[in-house]
C-alpha positions in Angstrom: -23.7 21.8 10.7 -24.4 18.2 10.3 -22.0 15.7 11.4 -20.9 12.2 10.5 -19.9 9.3 12.4 -17.8 6.5 11.1 -17.4 2.9 12.8 -14.3 2.4 14.6 -11.8 1.1 12.0 -9.6 -0.4 14.4 -12.2 -3.1 15.0 -12.2 -4.3 11.4 -11.2 -7.9 10.8 -7.5 -8.3 9.7 -8.5 -9.7 6.1 -10.6 -6.5 5.3 -8.0 -4.1 4.9 -6.0 -4.1 1.8 -2.2 -3.1 1.7 -0.6 -0.6 -0.1 3.3 -0.1 0.1 4.9 3.4 -0.2 8.7 3.4 -1.0 11.1 5.9 0.7 14.1 5.2 -1.4 15.4 3.3 -4.5 14.5 3.8 -8.0 13.2 7.1 -8.9 9.6 7.3 -10.1 6.2 8.4 -9.8 5.4 6.9 -6.4 3.7 8.9 -3.6 7.4 9.8 -2.2 9.1 10.1 -5.7 10.4 6.7 -6.0 8.9 3.6 -7.6 5.1 3.2 -8.0 3.3 2.5 -5.1 2.2 -1.3 -4.7 -1.3 -2.3 -3.8 -2.3 -5.7 -2.7 -5.2 -5.9 -4.7 -7.2 -3.9 -7.3 -11.0 -3.3 -8.1 -10.4 -5.8 -10.9 -10.0 -8.4 -8.4 -13.6 -8.5 -6.9 -13.2 -11.7 -4.6 -10.1 -10.0 -2.8 -10.7 -6.0 -3.1 -11.3 -3.6 -0.4 -11.2 0.2 -0.5 -9.8 0.2 3.0 -5.9 0.2 3.1 -3.2 -0.2 5.5 0.1 1.8 4.8 3.5 -0.2 4.7 6.2 2.3 4.6 9.3 0.4 2.7 13.0 1.6 3.1 15.3 -0.3 1.0 18.7 -1.6 2.8 21.5 0.8 1.7 24.5 -1.0 -0.4 21.9 -3.4 -2.2 21.1 -3.0 -5.9 17.7 -1.5 -6.0 15.1 -3.3 -7.9 11.4 -2.5 -9.2 9.1 -4.3 -6.7 5.6 -4.5 -8.8 3.6 -7.0 -6.7 2.9 -8.0 -3.1 4.4 -11.2 -3.8 8.0 -9.8 -4.4 7.8 -6.8 -1.8 
């Protein structure tokens, strides 16, 4: 059986990872956890900023606040 070696991802420069926000509560929707859609910091259409490598940011909205849809990193 052939084995594959991957470079250590922990040593990557900070800017080489994009962000994806996963929501754990709030408005019900089609996101990974059943709430609003996941929000990506960049997409393949943004050729100057896109990277397929992601760091996950878990988002839990404060209880008692009126939930709103967050649709970009700017308002996440």
